[in-house]
C-alpha positions as CSV (number, residue, x, y, z in Angstrom):
1,M,-2.3,-32.1,-38.0
2,K,-1.5,-28.0,-37.6
3,H,-2.9,-26.7,-34.4
4,E,-3.2,-22.9,-33.7
5,V,-4.9,-21.4,-31.1
6,L,-7.7,-19.1,-32.9
7,N,-8.0,-15.6,-33.1
8,N,-9.9,-13.5,-35.2
9,I,-6.8,-11.9,-36.7
10,D,-4.6,-15.2,-38.5
11,H,-8.0,-16.7,-38.6
12,A,-10.1,-13.9,-39.5
13,N,-11.0,-15.4,-43.1
14,L,-11.5,-18.5,-42.3
15,F,-14.9,-20.7,-43.2
16,I,-15.4,-24.6,-42.1
17,N,-17.2,-26.5,-45.3
18,S,-17.8,-30.1,-43.5
19,Q,-18.5,-32.5,-46.0
20,F,-19.0,-35.8,-44.6
21,K,-17.6,-38.0,-47.4
22,P,-14.6,-40.4,-47.8
23,G,-11.9,-38.5,-48.0
24,R,-12.8,-35.2,-46.5
25,G,-11.0,-35.9,-43.1
26,Y,-14.2,-38.2,-41.5
27,D,-12.2,-41.4,-42.5
28,F,-11.9,-42.9,-39.1
29,N,-13.6,-45.7,-37.5
30,L,-13.8,-45.1,-34.0
31,T,-15.0,-41.3,-32.4
32,S,-14.9,-40.5,-28.7
33,V,-18.7,-40.1,-27.1
34,F,-19.3,-39.1,-23.9
35,P,-22.1,-40.1,-21.3
36,V,-23.9,-37.1,-21.8
37,E,-25.2,-38.1,-25.3
38,Y,-25.7,-41.9,-25.0
39,I,-29.1,-41.5,-24.6
40,R,-28.9,-39.8,-28.2
41,L,-26.6,-42.5,-29.8
42,Q,-27.6,-45.1,-28.6
43,S,-29.8,-45.8,-31.2
44,H,-27.8,-45.0,-34.2
45,Y,-24.1,-46.5,-33.3
46,P,-22.3,-49.4,-31.4
47,I,-20.9,-48.2,-28.4
48,F,-17.8,-49.9,-26.6
49,F,-14.9,-48.4,-25.2
50,T,-11.2,-48.5,-25.4
51,H,-8.6,-48.8,-22.7
52,D,-5.6,-46.6,-22.3
53,K,-3.1,-48.9,-20.3
54,E,-0.1,-46.6,-19.8
55,N,-3.5,-44.6,-17.6
56,N,-5.7,-47.3,-16.7
57,F,-8.4,-44.8,-18.2
58,Y,-11.8,-46.6,-20.4
59,Q,-12.9,-44.0,-23.1
60,S,-16.3,-44.7,-24.7
61,V,-16.1,-44.8,-28.5
62,A,-19.0,-45.2,-31.1
63,M,-18.3,-47.7,-33.5
64,L,-18.3,-46.2,-37.2
65,G,-16.2,-49.3,-39.4
66,F,-14.3,-52.5,-39.0
67,E,-10.6,-51.3,-40.7
68,E,-8.4,-48.6,-39.0
69,N,-9.4,-45.8,-42.1
70,E,-13.6,-47.0,-42.4
71,N,-16.3,-44.5,-41.8
72,L,-18.9,-46.8,-43.2
73,F,-21.8,-43.8,-42.4
74,L,-20.2,-41.7,-44.7
75,E,-21.2,-44.1,-47.4
76,S,-24.5,-44.1,-46.1
77,K,-25.0,-40.5,-45.2
78,G,-26.1,-42.2,-41.6
79,L,-24.0,-39.9,-40.2
80,L,-25.8,-36.6,-40.4
81,T,-28.3,-38.3,-38.6
82,S,-27.0,-38.0,-35.4
83,L,-23.4,-36.4,-34.8
84,P,-21.1,-37.3,-32.3
85,L,-20.2,-34.2,-30.7
86,S,-16.4,-35.7,-31.3
87,I,-17.2,-35.2,-34.7
88,Q,-19.3,-32.1,-34.6
89,R,-16.3,-30.2,-33.0
90,I,-13.7,-31.5,-35.7
91,P,-11.5,-29.0,-36.6
92,F,-11.6,-27.4,-33.0
93,Y,-10.0,-29.0,-30.2
94,I,-9.5,-27.8,-26.6
95,G,-6.2,-26.9,-25.7
96,K,-4.2,-25.6,-23.0
97,R,-1.1,-23.7,-21.9
98,T,1.3,-23.2,-18.6
99,K,1.6,-19.9,-17.2
100,I,2.9,-18.6,-13.9
101,E,0.7,-16.7,-11.8
102,A,2.1,-15.4,-8.5
103,G,5.3,-18.1,-9.1
104,I,2.6,-21.1,-9.9
105,P,2.4,-23.0,-12.7
106,V,-1.5,-22.5,-13.6
107,D,-2.6,-24.1,-17.0
108,E,-5.2,-22.2,-18.8
109,K,-7.4,-23.8,-21.7
110,N,-7.8,-22.3,-24.9
111,L,-9.5,-22.9,-28.4
112,T,-7.2,-24.5,-30.7
113,I,-7.9,-25.2,-35.0
114,D,-6.4,-28.0,-37.2
115,I,-6.1,-25.5,-39.8
116,D,-4.4,-28.5,-41.8
117,H,-8.4,-30.4,-41.9
118,P,-9.6,-30.4,-45.1
119,S,-13.0,-28.8,-43.8
120,V,-10.8,-25.5,-43.4
121,N,-10.6,-23.1,-46.6
122,Q,-11.1,-19.6,-47.3
123,E,-13.9,-19.7,-49.8
124,S,-16.9,-21.9,-48.1
125,G,-18.8,-23.1,-45.2
126,N,-19.3,-21.7,-42.0
127,R,-17.5,-18.4,-41.0
128,I,-16.0,-18.5,-38.0
129,F,-15.6,-15.1,-37.2
130,L,-17.6,-12.1,-38.3
131,E,-16.9,-9.0,-40.5
132,H,-15.9,-7.1,-37.7
133,G,-14.4,-9.9,-35.3
134,G,-17.0,-10.9,-33.3
135,N,-17.9,-14.6,-33.3
136,S,-20.2,-16.5,-35.4
137,D,-23.3,-17.9,-34.5
138,Y,-21.5,-21.4,-35.7
139,L,-18.5,-20.5,-33.7
140,N,-21.0,-20.0,-30.5
141,H,-21.9,-23.5,-31.3
142,I,-18.7,-24.9,-31.6
143,N,-17.6,-23.4,-28.2
144,R,-21.2,-25.1,-26.4
145,V,-20.0,-28.4,-28.0
146,L,-16.3,-28.1,-26.7
147,V,-17.7,-26.4,-23.1
148,T,-20.0,-30.2,-23.0
149,I,-17.3,-32.5,-23.8
150,D,-14.7,-30.9,-21.2
151,E,-17.7,-31.4,-18.9
152,S,-18.9,-34.6,-19.7
153,I,-15.2,-36.0,-19.3
154,K,-15.3,-35.5,-15.7
155,E,-18.5,-37.6,-15.6
156,L,-16.9,-40.7,-17.7
157,N,-14.1,-40.3,-15.9
158,E,-15.5,-41.4,-12.8
159,F,-17.9,-43.7,-14.8
160,S,-15.0,-45.5,-15.8
161,I,-13.0,-45.5,-12.7
162,L,-16.2,-47.3,-10.8
163,L,-17.0,-50.0,-13.4
164,S,-13.4,-51.0,-13.3
165,S,-13.4,-51.0,-9.6
166,L,-16.2,-53.4,-10.3
167,E,-14.5,-55.3,-12.6
168,L,-17.2,-55.2,-15.1
169,F,-15.2,-54.4,-18.1
170,E,-14.2,-57.3,-20.2
171,P,-12.7,-57.6,-23.8
172,L,-15.2,-57.9,-26.5
173,N,-15.0,-60.9,-28.1
174,L,-16.4,-60.9,-31.4
175,S,-15.8,-62.4,-35.0
176,V,-17.7,-61.5,-38.1
177,D,-18.3,-63.5,-41.4
178,F,-19.2,-61.1,-44.1
179,N,-18.8,-63.5,-46.7
180,K,-17.3,-67.1,-47.3
181,D,-13.7,-65.8,-47.8
182,N,-13.6,-62.6,-45.2
183,N,-14.1,-63.4,-41.7
184,F,-13.1,-60.4,-39.1
185,A,-12.3,-60.6,-35.5
186,I,-12.9,-57.0,-33.9
187,K,-9.8,-56.4,-31.7
188,G,-9.1,-53.7,-28.9
189,L,-12.4,-53.3,-27.6
190,W,-13.9,-53.3,-24.7
191,T,-17.7,-54.0,-23.1
192,I,-19.4,-54.3,-20.0
193,S,-19.7,-57.8,-19.1
194,E,-23.5,-58.8,-18.3
195,T,-22.5,-61.5,-16.0
196,K,-20.7,-59.5,-13.6
197,L,-23.5,-56.9,-14.0
198,K,-26.1,-59.6,-12.8
199,N,-23.7,-61.0,-9.8
200,L,-22.9,-57.3,-8.3
201,D,-24.2,-57.5,-4.4
202,E,-27.0,-54.7,-4.3
203,K,-24.6,-52.4,-2.4
204,S,-22.7,-51.8,-5.8
205,I,-26.2,-51.6,-7.8
206,S,-27.1,-49.1,-5.4
207,K,-24.1,-46.8,-6.0
208,L,-24.4,-47.2,-9.8
209,H,-28.2,-46.7,-9.6
210,Q,-27.8,-43.4,-7.4
211,K,-25.1,-41.8,-9.6
212,G,-27.1,-42.4,-12.3
213,F,-24.8,-45.0,-14.3
214,L,-27.1,-47.8,-14.3
215,Q,-28.7,-46.0,-17.5
216,H,-25.5,-45.5,-18.6
217,I,-24.9,-48.9,-18.6
218,Y,-28.3,-50.0,-20.2
219,M,-28.1,-47.3,-23.3
220,I,-24.7,-48.6,-24.1
221,A,-25.9,-52.1,-23.8
222,A,-29.1,-51.6,-25.9
223,S,-26.6,-49.5,-28.9
224,I,-25.1,-53.4,-29.1
225,G,-27.3,-54.2,-31.4
226,N,-26.5,-51.9,-34.1
227,M,-23.8,-53.9,-34.6
228,N,-25.9,-55.9,-37.6
229,N,-26.8,-52.3,-39.6
230,L,-22.9,-51.6,-39.4
231,I,-22.7,-55.4,-40.7
232,H,-24.8,-54.3,-43.6
233,L,-23.5,-51.2,-44.3
234,K,-19.7,-53.0,-44.6
235,K,-21.6,-55.9,-47.0
236,L,-22.6,-53.5,-49.2
237,K,-19.6,-51.6,-49.3
238,D,-17.7,-54.8,-50.4
239,S,-19.8,-55.8,-52.9
240,N,-20.2,-52.7,-54.6
241,K,-16.1,-52.8,-55.0
């Protein structure tokens, strides 16, 4: 990856041609998802959590495949049905730089582009800037996506901290038999304990409800049924080898 701060001089002639197929920069089995999109995504992808031990932070993720560089939805065209925001924004990211104001360091956000991503080119796709330097409709859409992600990170952080304080997270313990010679154990993912949730006291349940987090939990729980479709896609892929 090579990130550059986006500007209408150095990047005036760039296009973004997103091709959702293997080898075009979308080969990953997990992608970040955010509370604002749980309702939209829960009928398409299994949603779990990863755990950053250093910061004790749980990030919700959509599972796209079983192996590290495996996105089974690329093969099925199913990714186009409902794109997670973290995929929509590629190859753009929120960057930060520190500037000094009145002698005080202040973090300033900016828009960066990964110019090494396969979607970036000078020939076809969505223009980033108009001919005279203004933002294209596509870039305006990307800005809205990134603002939505940035705002939803705050809610995700609060959601994660509360679930952790209530000890609702538990490691995912799941083994999948694709065939008699291929047994796959899913590691490194976390889920919300249904048993612990049922045993919460009324005060804790009320707190989750007041913050709108119970709905998030229900959406995540409902999403787990999509594992059956993911297993089907994996078996289909393996049978075509």
